[in-house]
C-alpha positions as CSV (number, residue, x, y, z in Angstrom):
1,M,18.2,10.2,1.8
2,I,15.6,12.3,3.6
3,R,12.8,9.8,2.6
4,T,14.8,6.9,4.1
5,L,15.4,8.9,7.3
6,L,11.7,9.8,7.6
7,L,10.8,6.1,7.0
8,A,13.2,5.0,9.8
9,L,11.8,7.6,12.2
10,V,8.2,6.6,11.5
11,M,9.0,2.9,11.8
12,A,10.8,3.6,15.1
13,S,7.8,5.5,16.4
14,T,5.4,2.7,15.4
15,V,7.4,-0.2,16.8
16,P,5.2,-0.5,20.0
17,A,2.1,-0.7,17.8
18,M,3.8,-3.2,15.4
19,A,5.1,-5.2,18.4
20,Q,1.4,-5.9,19.4
21,D,-0.4,-8.9,18.1
22,V,-0.8,-8.5,14.3
23,A,-3.4,-10.2,12.2
24,R,-3.1,-11.0,8.6
25,G,-5.9,-10.0,6.3
26,Q,-7.2,-12.2,3.5
27,G,-7.1,-9.1,1.2
28,A,-6.9,-5.4,1.1
29,L,-8.8,-2.4,-0.1
30,L,-6.6,0.0,-2.2
31,R,-7.5,3.3,-3.8
32,G,-6.0,4.6,-7.0
33,L,-6.1,8.1,-8.3
34,D,-5.6,9.1,-12.0
35,K,-4.2,12.6,-11.6
36,V,-5.0,13.5,-15.2
37,S,-8.8,12.7,-15.0
38,G,-9.1,13.2,-11.3
39,R,-11.0,9.9,-11.0
40,T,-10.5,7.5,-8.0
41,T,-10.9,3.8,-8.3
42,D,-11.2,1.4,-5.4
43,M,-9.5,-2.0,-5.8
44,Q,-10.3,-5.0,-3.7
45,L,-7.5,-7.6,-3.9
46,Q,-7.0,-10.9,-2.3
47,I,-3.6,-12.0,-1.2
48,G,-1.5,-13.0,-4.2
49,E,-4.0,-11.3,-6.6
50,E,-3.2,-8.6,-9.1
51,T,-5.2,-6.1,-11.0
52,R,-4.7,-3.5,-13.7
53,F,-5.1,0.2,-13.0
54,G,-4.4,2.2,-16.1
55,R,-1.0,1.2,-17.3
56,L,-0.1,-0.1,-13.9
57,Q,-0.3,-3.7,-12.6
58,V,-0.9,-3.8,-8.8
59,R,-0.1,-7.0,-6.9
60,L,-0.9,-7.6,-3.2
61,G,1.6,-9.8,-1.4
62,E,0.3,-9.4,2.2
63,C,-1.8,-7.2,4.4
64,R,-1.4,-6.9,8.2
65,Y,-3.3,-4.9,10.9
66,P,-3.4,-4.7,14.7
67,A,-5.3,-7.9,15.9
68,G,-7.3,-6.1,18.5
69,N,-8.5,-3.4,16.1
70,P,-9.2,-4.4,12.5
71,S,-10.2,-0.9,11.5
72,A,-6.9,0.5,12.7
73,D,-3.8,1.0,10.6
74,A,-3.1,-1.4,7.7
75,Y,0.2,-2.4,6.3
76,A,0.2,-3.8,2.8
77,Q,3.0,-5.4,0.8
78,L,2.6,-4.3,-2.8
79,T,4.4,-4.6,-6.1
80,I,3.4,-2.0,-8.7
81,S,4.7,-2.3,-12.2
82,D,4.4,-0.1,-15.3
83,L,3.3,-2.4,-18.0
84,S,4.1,0.0,-20.8
85,Q,7.8,0.2,-19.8
86,N,8.0,-3.3,-18.2
87,V,9.5,-1.8,-15.0
88,T,8.7,-2.1,-11.3
89,L,7.8,1.3,-9.9
90,F,7.1,0.2,-6.3
91,S,7.9,-2.8,-4.3
92,G,7.5,-2.8,-0.5
93,W,5.2,-2.0,2.3
94,M,2.6,0.8,2.2
95,I,1.2,2.1,5.5
96,A,-2.4,3.3,5.4
97,S,-1.9,6.0,8.0
98,S,1.2,7.4,6.2
99,P,0.7,7.0,2.5
100,A,3.3,9.6,1.5
101,L,6.0,8.0,3.6
102,S,6.3,4.9,1.4
103,A,4.6,5.9,-1.8
104,L,4.3,5.1,-5.5
105,D,6.4,7.6,-7.4
106,D,4.5,8.1,-10.7
107,A,3.6,11.3,-12.6
108,R,0.1,10.1,-13.5
109,Y,-1.1,7.6,-10.8
110,D,-1.2,7.4,-7.0
111,V,-2.1,4.2,-5.2
112,W,-2.6,3.9,-1.5
113,V,-3.9,1.4,1.1
114,I,-7.3,2.0,2.8
115,S,-7.6,-1.2,4.9
116,C,-7.1,-4.9,5.2
117,Q,-10.0,-7.2,4.5
118,S,-10.4,-10.2,6.9
């Protein structure tokens, strides 16, 4: 409930930025963290591509960013599945500037968006 409310508040506060011209990237740079080993892994994915990160399968559906500023905030549509349990752990939009707002909920792994690739 609180997480949904926070998401609504952040989305409402970012509406003017999102109402600006938005460009679609050809891919995205994601970063994964294995909380057990402490290792980070950068993952470059093209739209529609998927990769494996530990027991997770990460699929990029789309990546958007402000058209006038490609280095600004990135919004990536991701689907993250646990291959060992055959279950989807995350499906939705992650926002680079607010990774905790819409985050993967997993005991071992974190995945977040760094930027879109044009």
